C-alpha angles and dihedrals in degrees: 000000000000122000119264118246120240119232105256096210093050092049090061097045109039138046133182123240124223090261092053100257121134121239130195140174117255118247124245107056101101106083143350090050098144098080091042116108119240090242090057095047091049090050091052094049120089130029131303131206123238121234113256094250092061090042090062089054090051091052086065093045094049107031097166101047 
């Protein structure tokens, strides 16, 4: 049986924690940052967890992570 291929876009955007949850970076911190409030930019910084339904989809996209 051949190996499954990992989804290249998902490899770059998601990673799994030690407990098996999926983490990702929030969108909206690349450009046009000057008019953004400091509360908004602090909210967008850091990682965010995926909901379990989307995590099950990522288990198929990234079978070896």
